[in-house]
C-alpha positions, 0 to 999 in steps of 0.5 A: 665254983670250979668244983661245982662244974666238975661235979655237974659234968661227972653227974651228966656223964654218969647219967648218960652212962646209965642211959646207955646201960639201960638201952643195952639191957633192953636190946639184949633182952630183945635180942635174946627173945628174938633168938629162941630157935633151937639149933644143932651144935657140933663142936669138938666132939660135942653134938647136941641141940641148944638155943641160938642165944646160948651159942651167941652168949657162950661165944661172946664170953669166950671171945671176951675172955680171950681179948682180956687175956691177950690185952693183959699179955700185951700190956705186960710186954709193953710195960707201964705207960 
């Protein structure tokens, strides 16, 4: 009986997770379509034209990589929990 409750709660959590992921994808597509204007970019010697969404995605990826690397470094210093 306890096993059945655990599997039901896991399924509900998974369903909510899939719903959240679907909503995030829809919002991401809407955001990308809303930001198709071209902008001029001047960054570390690079001068060019690109779409706003490209700049946003590149900055998000770089920020995510930096956060991941800094988080790993902090965990390594603190040791296992």
